MMTF fields as JSON, N, C-alpha, C and O atoms, coordinates in Angstrom:
{
  "mmtfVersion": "1.0.0",
  "mmtfProducer": "UNKNOWN",
  "numBonds": 315,
  "numAtoms": 316,
  "numGroups": 79,
  "numChains": 1,
  "numModels": 1,
  "chainsPerModel": [1],
  "groupsPerChain": [79],
  "chainIdList": ["A"],
  "bondAtomList": [4, 2, 8, 6, 12, 10, 16, 14, 20, 18, 24, 22, 28, 26, 32, 30, 36, 34, 40, 38, 44, 42, 48, 46, 52, 50, 56, 54, 60, 58, 64, 62, 68, 66, 72, 70, 76, 74, 80, 78, 84, 82, 88, 86, 92, 90, 96, 94, 100, 98, 104, 102, 108, 106, 112, 110, 116, 114, 120, 118, 124, 122, 128, 126, 132, 130, 136, 134, 140, 138, 144, 142, 148, 146, 152, 150, 156, 154, 160, 158, 164, 162, 168, 166, 172, 170, 176, 174, 180, 178, 184, 182, 188, 186, 192, 190, 196, 194, 200, 198, 204, 202, 208, 206, 212, 210, 216, 214, 220, 218, 224, 222, 228, 226, 232, 230, 236, 234, 240, 238, 244, 242, 248, 246, 252, 250, 256, 254, 260, 258, 264, 262, 268, 266, 272, 270, 276, 274, 280, 278, 284, 282, 288, 286, 292, 290, 296, 294, 300, 298, 304, 302, 308, 306, 312, 310],
  "bondOrderList": [1, 1, 1, 1, 1, 1, 1, 1, 1, 1, 1, 1, 1, 1, 1, 1, 1, 1, 1, 1, 1, 1, 1, 1, 1, 1, 1, 1, 1, 1, 1, 1, 1, 1, 1, 1, 1, 1, 1, 1, 1, 1, 1, 1, 1, 1, 1, 1, 1, 1, 1, 1, 1, 1, 1, 1, 1, 1, 1, 1, 1, 1, 1, 1, 1, 1, 1, 1, 1, 1, 1, 1, 1, 1, 1, 1, 1, 1],
  "groupList": [{"groupName": "MET", "atomNameList": ["N", "CA", "C", "O"], "elementList": ["N", "C", "C", "O"], "formalChargeList": [0, 0, 0, 0], "bondAtomList": [1, 0, 2, 1, 3, 2], "bondOrderList": [1, 1, 2], "singleLetterCode": "M", "chemCompType": "L-PEPTIDE LINKING"}, {"groupName": "ALA", "atomNameList": ["N", "CA", "C", "O"], "elementList": ["N", "C", "C", "O"], "formalChargeList": [0, 0, 0, 0], "bondAtomList": [1, 0, 2, 1, 3, 2], "bondOrderList": [1, 1, 2], "singleLetterCode": "A", "chemCompType": "L-PEPTIDE LINKING"}, {"groupName": "ASP", "atomNameList": ["N", "CA", "C", "O"], "elementList": ["N", "C", "C", "O"], "formalChargeList": [0, 0, 0, 0], "bondAtomList": [1, 0, 2, 1, 3, 2], "bondOrderList": [1, 1, 2], "singleLetterCode": "D", "chemCompType": "L-PEPTIDE LINKING"}, {"groupName": "SER", "atomNameList": ["N", "CA", "C", "O"], "elementList": ["N", "C", "C", "O"], "formalChargeList": [0, 0, 0, 0], "bondAtomList": [1, 0, 2, 1, 3, 2], "bondOrderList": [1, 1, 2], "singleLetterCode": "S", "chemCompType": "L-PEPTIDE LINKING"}, {"groupName": "ASN", "atomNameList": ["N", "CA", "C", "O"], "elementList": ["N", "C", "C", "O"], "formalChargeList": [0, 0, 0, 0], "bondAtomList": [1, 0, 2, 1, 3, 2], "bondOrderList": [1, 1, 2], "singleLetterCode": "N", "chemCompType": "L-PEPTIDE LINKING"}, {"groupName": "TYR", "atomNameList": ["N", "CA", "C", "O"], "elementList": ["N", "C", "C", "O"], "formalChargeList": [0, 0, 0, 0], "bondAtomList": [1, 0, 2, 1, 3, 2], "bondOrderList": [1, 1, 2], "singleLetterCode": "Y", "chemCompType": "L-PEPTIDE LINKING"}, {"groupName": "ILE", "atomNameList": ["N", "CA", "C", "O"], "elementList": ["N", "C", "C", "O"], "formalChargeList": [0, 0, 0, 0], "bondAtomList": [1, 0, 2, 1, 3, 2], "bondOrderList": [1, 1, 2], "singleLetterCode": "I", "chemCompType": "L-PEPTIDE LINKING"}, {"groupName": "LYS", "atomNameList": ["N", "CA", "C", "O"], "elementList": ["N", "C", "C", "O"], "formalChargeList": [0, 0, 0, 0], "bondAtomList": [1, 0, 2, 1, 3, 2], "bondOrderList": [1, 1, 2], "singleLetterCode": "K", "chemCompType": "L-PEPTIDE LINKING"}, {"groupName": "VAL", "atomNameList": ["N", "CA", "C", "O"], "elementList": ["N", "C", "C", "O"], "formalChargeList": [0, 0, 0, 0], "bondAtomList": [1, 0, 2, 1, 3, 2], "bondOrderList": [1, 1, 2], "singleLetterCode": "V", "chemCompType": "L-PEPTIDE LINKING"}, {"groupName": "PHE", "atomNameList": ["N", "CA", "C", "O"], "elementList": ["N", "C", "C", "O"], "formalChargeList": [0, 0, 0, 0], "bondAtomList": [1, 0, 2, 1, 3, 2], "bondOrderList": [1, 1, 2], "singleLetterCode": "F", "chemCompType": "L-PEPTIDE LINKING"}, {"groupName": "THR", "atomNameList": ["N", "CA", "C", "O"], "elementList": ["N", "C", "C", "O"], "formalChargeList": [0, 0, 0, 0], "bondAtomList": [1, 0, 2, 1, 3, 2], "bondOrderList": [1, 1, 2], "singleLetterCode": "T", "chemCompType": "L-PEPTIDE LINKING"}, {"groupName": "GLY", "atomNameList": ["N", "CA", "C", "O"], "elementList": ["N", "C", "C", "O"], "formalChargeList": [0, 0, 0, 0], "bondAtomList": [1, 0, 2, 1, 3, 2], "bondOrderList": [1, 1, 2], "singleLetterCode": "G", "chemCompType": "PEPTIDE LINKING"}, {"groupName": "LEU", "atomNameList": ["N", "CA", "C", "O"], "elementList": ["N", "C", "C", "O"], "formalChargeList": [0, 0, 0, 0], "bondAtomList": [1, 0, 2, 1, 3, 2], "bondOrderList": [1, 1, 2], "singleLetterCode": "L", "chemCompType": "L-PEPTIDE LINKING"}, {"groupName": "GLN", "atomNameList": ["N", "CA", "C", "O"], "elementList": ["N", "C", "C", "O"], "formalChargeList": [0, 0, 0, 0], "bondAtomList": [1, 0, 2, 1, 3, 2], "bondOrderList": [1, 1, 2], "singleLetterCode": "Q", "chemCompType": "L-PEPTIDE LINKING"}, {"groupName": "ARG", "atomNameList": ["N", "CA", "C", "O"], "elementList": ["N", "C", "C", "O"], "formalChargeList": [0, 0, 0, 0], "bondAtomList": [1, 0, 2, 1, 3, 2], "bondOrderList": [1, 1, 2], "singleLetterCode": "R", "chemCompType": "L-PEPTIDE LINKING"}, {"groupName": "GLU", "atomNameList": ["N", "CA", "C", "O"], "elementList": ["N", "C", "C", "O"], "formalChargeList": [0, 0, 0, 0], "bondAtomList": [1, 0, 2, 1, 3, 2], "bondOrderList": [1, 1, 2], "singleLetterCode": "E", "chemCompType": "L-PEPTIDE LINKING"}, {"groupName": "PRO", "atomNameList": ["N", "CA", "C", "O"], "elementList": ["N", "C", "C", "O"], "formalChargeList": [0, 0, 0, 0], "bondAtomList": [1, 0, 2, 1, 3, 2], "bondOrderList": [1, 1, 2], "singleLetterCode": "P", "chemCompType": "L-PEPTIDE LINKING"}],
  "groupTypeList": [0, 1, 2, 3, 4, 5, 6, 7, 8, 9, 10, 11, 4, 12, 6, 6, 8, 13, 14, 6, 8, 4, 15, 12, 15, 6, 6, 4, 6, 4, 16, 6, 8, 7, 2, 1, 10, 15, 3, 1, 14, 12, 1, 11, 9, 11, 11, 11, 6, 6, 16, 11, 9, 13, 15, 8, 9, 8, 4, 7, 2, 15, 12, 2, 7, 1, 8, 6, 6, 8, 15, 7, 0, 10, 3, 2, 12, 13, 2],
  "groupIdList": [1, 2, 3, 4, 5, 6, 7, 8, 9, 10, 11, 12, 13, 14, 15, 16, 17, 18, 19, 20, 21, 22, 23, 24, 25, 26, 27, 28, 29, 30, 31, 32, 33, 34, 35, 36, 37, 38, 39, 40, 41, 42, 43, 44, 45, 46, 47, 48, 49, 50, 51, 52, 53, 54, 55, 56, 57, 58, 59, 60, 61, 62, 63, 64, 65, 66, 67, 68, 69, 70, 71, 72, 73, 74, 75, 76, 77, 78, 79],
  "secStructList": [7, 6, 6, 1, 1, 3, 3, 3, 3, 3, 3, 3, 3, 2, 2, 2, 2, 2, 2, 2, 2, 2, 2, 2, 2, 2, 6, 6, 7, 7, 7, 3, 3, 3, 7, 2, 2, 2, 2, 2, 2, 2, 2, 6, 7, 7, 7, 7, 1, 1, 6, 6, 3, 3, 3, 3, 3, 3, 3, 4, 4, 4, 2, 2, 2, 2, 2, 2, 2, 2, 2, 2, 2, 2, 2, 2, 2, 2, 7],
  "xCoordList": [0.82, 0.0, 0.864, 0.557, 1.92, 2.843, 2.214, 2.36, 1.517, 0.885, -0.61, -1.424, -0.954, -2.345, -2.785, -1.963, -4.071, -4.631, -4.86, -5.483, -4.359, -4.561, -3.263, -2.177, -3.413, -2.27, -2.535, -3.643, -1.486, -1.62, -1.677, -0.833, -2.702, -2.85, -2.665, -2.523, -2.666, -2.516, -2.123, -2.526, -1.323, -1.01, -1.189, -0.631, -1.966, -2.194, -2.979, -3.204, -3.396, -4.106, -5.558, -6.078, -6.195, -7.549, -8.552, -9.382, -8.49, -9.467, -9.376, -10.394, -8.182, -8.002, -8.364, -9.006, -7.955, -8.273, -9.788, -10.288, -10.511, -11.97, -12.596, -13.548, -12.07, -12.579, -12.332, -13.207, -11.138, -10.808, -11.684, -12.196, -11.858, -12.699, -14.121, -14.728, -14.654, -16.011, -16.122, -17.086, -15.147, -15.174, -15.04, -15.683, -14.209, -14.061, -15.35, -15.743, -15.996, -17.241, -18.347, -19.211, -18.336, -19.33, -19.259, -20.283, -18.046, -17.897, -17.762, -17.189, -18.306, -18.38, -17.031, -16.881, -16.061, -14.781, -14.767, -14.972, -14.527, -14.488, -13.042, -12.459, -12.467, -11.066, -10.901, -11.851, -9.678, -9.298, -8.406, -7.456, -8.718, -7.922, -7.142, -7.705, -5.842, -4.956, -4.382, -3.819, -4.532, -4.011, -3.096, -3.55, -1.815, -0.847, -0.774, -0.601, -0.903, -0.837, -1.996, -1.805, -3.198, -4.374, -4.307, -4.667, -3.852, -3.726, -2.74, -2.996, -1.633, -0.628, -1.188, -0.966, -1.906, -2.492, -3.492, -3.477, -4.361, -5.358, -4.726, -5.278, -3.58, -2.873, -2.04, -1.487, -1.946, -1.201, 0.261, 1.034, 0.663, 2.066, 2.39, 3.561, 1.396, 1.634, 2.049, 2.227, 2.205, 2.504, 2.886, 3.147, 2.907, 3.322, 4.407, 4.99, 4.677, 5.729, 5.352, 6.124, 4.163, 3.7, 2.303, 1.328, 2.188, 0.871, -0.119, 0.218, -1.348, -2.396, -2.462, -3.365, -1.533, -1.541, -2.108, -1.87, -2.86, -3.493, -3.125, -2.722, -3.272, -2.994, -4.289, -5.102, -4.468, -5.648, -5.193, -4.284, -5.84, -5.548, -6.786, -7.91, -6.576, -7.683, -7.285, -6.104, -8.282, -8.048, -7.324, -7.58, -6.424, -5.661, -6.57, -6.223, -7.723, -8.656, -9.269, -9.742, -9.261, -9.864, -8.822, -9.16, -7.565, -6.472, -6.571, -6.414, -6.825, -6.852, -7.882, -7.59, -9.099, -10.142, -9.803, -10.068, -9.22, -8.892, -7.801, -7.874, -6.8, -5.691, -6.207, -5.732, -7.163, -7.738, -8.382, -8.191, -9.138, -9.796, -8.757, -8.862, -7.758, -6.73, -5.968, -5.726, -5.591, -4.866, -5.722, -5.216, -7.009, -7.902, -8.017, -7.935, -8.206, -8.356, -7.085, -7.154, -5.938, -4.694, -4.334, -3.735, -4.684, -4.41, -5.334, -4.933, -6.577, -7.497, -6.948, -7.172, -6.234, -5.669, -4.5, -4.232, -3.81, -2.643, -3.031, -2.221, -4.243, -4.689, -4.984, -5.37],
  "yCoordList": [-1.193, 0.0, 1.258, 2.224, 1.249, 2.37, 3.643, 4.71, 3.548, 4.716, 4.711, 4.794, 4.614, 4.474, 5.633, 6.361, 5.79, 6.77, 6.165, 6.789, 4.952, 4.26, 4.159, 4.009, 4.248, 4.195, 3.131, 3.013, 2.353, 1.317, 1.968, 2.793, 1.575, 2.134, 1.091, 1.441, -0.202, -1.239, -2.55, -2.857, -3.324, -4.705, -5.529, -5.2, -6.602, -7.43, -8.677, -8.993, -9.389, -10.641, -10.402, -9.296, -11.433, -11.363, -10.761, -9.941, -11.148, -10.696, -9.185, -8.495, -8.68, -7.241, -6.471, -5.423, -6.988, -6.336, -6.226, -5.182, -7.28, -7.234, -6.203, -5.522, -6.084, -5.07, -3.664, -2.802, -3.444, -2.135, -1.841, -0.731, -2.813, -2.638, -2.279, -1.377, -2.968, -2.668, -1.244, -0.545, -0.807, 0.555, 1.604, 2.652, 1.319, 2.252, 2.348, 3.435, 1.223, 1.231, 1.989, 2.578, 1.985, 2.733, 4.219, 4.903, 4.719, 6.148, 6.369, 7.359, 5.421, 5.511, 5.559, 6.229, 4.853, 4.657, 3.209, 2.284, 3.018, 1.675, 1.256, 1.58, 0.534, 0.131, -1.025, -1.73, -1.186, -2.339, -3.214, -2.728, -4.508, -5.45, -6.32, -6.932, -6.36, -7.146, -8.292, -8.081, -9.501, -10.695, -11.415, -12.225, -11.12, -11.673, -13.192, -13.855, -13.748, -15.199, -15.863, -16.839, -15.334, -15.907, -15.73, -16.641, -14.578, -14.346, -15.327, -15.87, -15.552, -16.496, -17.919, -18.677, -18.267, -19.612, -19.824, -20.864, -18.841, -18.964, -19.031, -19.655, -18.397, -18.432, -19.695, -19.945, -20.495, -21.742, -21.63, -22.551, -20.508, -20.316, -20.666, -20.845, -20.767, -21.055, -19.822, -18.753, -19.968, -18.962, -17.555, -17.255, -16.707, -15.333, -15.02, -15.929, -13.767, -13.376, -13.732, -14.381, -13.308, -13.603, -14.203, -13.463, -15.528, -16.156, -15.646, -15.499, -15.379, -14.958, -13.46, -12.985, -12.712, -11.264, -10.586, -11.008, -9.53, -8.774, -7.307, -6.842, -6.588, -5.151, -4.399, -4.828, -3.265, -2.428, -1.134, -0.458, -0.803, 0.42, 1.302, 0.804, 2.615, 3.565, 4.626, 4.827, 5.287, 6.362, 7.507, 7.79, 8.162, 9.283, 10.36, 10.995, 10.573, 11.596, 11.264, 12.156, 9.99, 9.542, 9.18, 8.671, 9.444, 9.008, 9.549, 8.786, 10.835, 11.431, 10.767, 10.45, 10.552, 9.905, 8.442, 7.937, 7.769, 6.352, 6.135, 5.193, 6.996, 6.86, 6.974, 6.265, 7.85, 7.996, 6.681, 6.242, 6.059, 4.778, 3.69, 2.952, 3.591, 2.548, 2.734, 1.761, 3.962, 4.209, 3.859, 3.3, 4.179, 3.855, 2.343, 1.824, 1.642, 0.182, -0.491, -1.416, -0.036, -0.689, -0.316, -1.126, 0.896, 1.248, 0.493, 0.159, 0.211, -0.603, -2.012, -2.625, -2.526, -3.874, -3.931, -4.979, -2.819, -2.791, -2.618, -2.894, -2.172, -1.97, -3.251, -3.229],
  "zCoordList": [0.0, 0.0, 0.0, 0.698, -0.764, -0.774, -1.334, -0.739, -2.466, -3.075, -2.8, -3.72, -1.552, -1.167, -0.294, 0.263, -0.185, 0.734, 2.11, 2.968, 2.325, 3.588, 4.377, 3.818, 5.699, 6.609, 7.663, 8.186, 7.967, 8.989, 10.367, 10.716, 11.154, 12.495, 13.59, 14.762, 13.215, 14.239, 13.593, 12.471, 14.327, 13.978, 15.235, 16.282, 15.142, 16.324, 15.983, 14.815, 17.037, 16.82, 16.439, 16.587, 15.957, 15.416, 16.4, 16.006, 17.648, 18.637, 18.845, 18.832, 19.033, 19.251, 17.984, 18.053, 16.839, 15.573, 15.402, 14.981, 15.719, 15.584, 16.513, 16.132, 17.722, 18.651, 18.105, 18.17, 17.57, 17.008, 15.79, 15.653, 14.918, 13.736, 14.16, 13.582, 15.153, 15.624, 16.142, 15.829, 16.929, 17.471, 16.366, 16.419, 15.371, 14.254, 13.442, 13.017, 13.232, 12.46, 13.181, 12.532, 14.512, 15.285, 14.96, 14.93, 14.715, 14.397, 12.882, 12.428, 12.125, 10.654, 9.949, 8.927, 10.492, 9.805, 9.32, 10.106, 8.031, 7.456, 7.217, 6.183, 8.179, 8.041, 7.058, 6.719, 6.625, 5.815, 6.683, 7.296, 6.733, 7.515, 6.544, 5.636, 6.755, 5.892, 6.717, 7.792, 6.202, 6.867, 5.893, 5.085, 5.973, 5.018, 5.094, 4.071, 6.293, 6.451, 5.727, 5.001, 5.924, 5.282, 3.767, 3.021, 3.313, 1.875, 1.253, 0.178, 1.914, 1.409, 1.401, 0.456, 2.45, 2.521, 1.392, 0.734, 1.165, 0.113, -1.273, -2.18, -1.438, -2.72, -2.876, -3.947, -1.815, -1.881, -1.517, -1.781, -0.909, -0.563, 0.877, 1.212, 1.731, 3.143, 3.899, 3.315, 5.197, 6.199, 5.798, 4.634, 6.806, 6.637, 7.647, 8.238, 7.845, 8.776, 10.209, 10.915, 10.638, 11.994, 11.875, 11.734, 11.93, 11.785, 12.834, 14.009, 12.383, 13.296, 13.528, 14.217, 12.975, 13.151, 11.914, 10.782, 12.162, 11.089, 11.222, 12.289, 10.113, 10.091, 9.802, 8.984, 10.492, 10.282, 9.618, 10.099, 8.504, 7.765, 7.737, 7.669, 7.79, 7.645, 6.619, 6.337, 6.076, 5.129, 5.825, 6.995, 5.107, 5.679, 6.25, 7.246, 5.637, 6.104, 7.463, 8.168, 7.83, 9.084, 10.14, 11.209, 9.833, 10.694, 12.113, 13.066, 12.28, 13.625, 14.522, 15.675, 13.998, 14.793, 15.074, 16.165, 14.088, 14.237, 15.282, 16.071, 15.29, 16.24, 17.677, 18.563, 17.907, 19.255, 19.691, 20.825, 18.802, 19.118, 19.38, 20.36, 18.51, 18.657, 19.969, 20.685, 20.289, 21.544, 22.752, 23.725, 22.703, 23.818, 23.972, 25.086, 22.875, 22.927, 23.436, 24.246, 22.971, 23.397, 24.834, 25.541, 25.284, 26.673, 27.61, 28.725, 27.183, 27.988, 28.183, 29.227, 27.191, 27.285, 28.266, 28.853, 28.441, 29.32, 30.784, 31.669, 31.052, 32.427, 33.144, 34.313]
}
């Protein structure tokens, strides 16, 4: 996604990614979730760099709002 309008805001496991995606959708942000391991498996190549980890991308225009949600979600996990 080098020449894209999307920026990665989080990398983590499926459960946390789903929570973040749900919170982003509540405030009308439609993130893109990239799972390199699953994409490689479906293409017949097998594994990825970190199995089970996904990346969340949001549009550059929504970055400020998305970062607030991601920081809140990840700080809640550390408590």
